[in-house]
GUNU-159782 format. One record per residue (C-alpha): residue number from 0; x, y, z; residue in one letter. Coordinates in nm, 2 decimals, decimal comma. Layout:
SITE   pos     east    north       up   code
SITE   NUM        X        Y        Z      A
...
% end
This chain:
SITE   pos     east    north       up   code
SITE     0    -1,34     0,19     0,23      X
SITE     1    -1,70     0,29     0,26      X
SITE     2    -1,93     0,19    -0,02      X
SITE     3    -2,17     0,41    -0,22      X
SITE     4    -2,46     0,36     0,03      X
SITE     5    -2,25     0,47     0,33      X
SITE     6    -2,12     0,78     0,14      X
SITE     7    -2,48     0,88     0,05      X
SITE     8    -2,58     0,84     0,42      X
SITE     9    -2,29     1,05     0,53      X
SITE    10    -2,37     1,32     0,28      X
SITE    11    -2,73     1,33     0,39      X
SITE    12    -2,62     1,36     0,76      X
SITE    13    -2,38     1,64     0,67      X
SITE    14    -2,66     1,83     0,50      X
SITE    15    -2,88     1,79     0,80      X
SITE    16    -2,61     1,89     1,05      X
SITE    17    -2,45     2,18     0,87      X
SITE    18    -2,70     2,29     0,61      X
SITE    19    -2,64     2,32     0,24      X
SITE    20    -2,49     2,67     0,26      X
SITE    21    -2,21     2,57     0,50      X
SITE    22    -2,10     2,25     0,32      X
SITE    23    -1,87     2,43     0,06      X
SITE    24    -1,70     2,61     0,35      X
SITE    25    -1,65     2,29     0,54      X
SITE    26    -1,53     2,11     0,23      X
SITE    27    -1,28     2,38     0,16      X
SITE    28    -1,15     2,38     0,52      X
SITE    29    -1,11     2,00     0,51      X
SITE    30    -0,92     2,02     0,18      X
SITE    31    -0,69     2,29     0,31      X
SITE    32    -0,62     2,08     0,62      X
SITE    33    -0,54     1,77     0,41      X
SITE    34    -0,31     1,97     0,18      X
SITE    35    -0,13     2,12     0,48      X
SITE    36    -0,09     1,77     0,63      X
SITE    37     0,06     1,64     0,31      X
SITE    38     0,29     1,94     0,28      X
SITE    39     0,41     1,89     0,63      X
SITE    40     0,49     1,52     0,55      X
SITE    41     0,70     1,62     0,25      X
SITE    42     0,91     1,88     0,44      X
SITE    43     1,12     1,62     0,63      X
SITE    44     1,20     1,44     0,31      X
SITE    45     1,31     1,77     0,14      X
SITE    46     1,51     1,86     0,45      X
SITE    47     1,69     1,52     0,44      X
SITE    48     1,76     1,56     0,07      X
SITE    49     1,91     1,91     0,13      X
SITE    50     2,12     1,78     0,43      X
SITE    51     2,25     1,48     0,22      X
SITE    52     2,35     1,71    -0,06      X
SITE    53     2,52     1,95     0,18      X
SITE    54     2,71     1,65     0,34      X
SITE    55     2,82     1,53     0,00      X
SITE    56     2,94     1,88    -0,09      X
SITE    57     3,13     1,91     0,24      X
SITE    58     3,30     1,57     0,18      X
SITE    59     3,40     1,66    -0,17      X
SITE    60     3,54     1,99    -0,05      X
SITE    61     3,74     1,81     0,22      X
SITE    62     3,87     1,56    -0,03      X
SITE    63     3,98     1,83    -0,26      X
SITE    64     4,16     2,02     0,02      X
SITE    65     4,33     1,70     0,13      X
SITE    66     4,44     1,63    -0,22      X
SITE    67     4,57     1,99    -0,27      X
SITE    68     4,75     2,00     0,06      X
SITE    69     4,89     1,65     0,01      X
SITE    70     5,06     1,74    -0,32      X
% end
């Protein structure tokens, strides 16, 4: 992880490259990109949870039908 000196150098370079007026726009775009990436990472976990719940519900339903038809 970069130290404080490296962060200051990067900030100064960013100001020189993009100008102080464009830095908020760039920061916002980077933040949105990171948020989108994190959301995309969470989606597969949520999909797996939904699939697991659906599989459990299907198994429970099949077990109930088997019990009812077996009686």
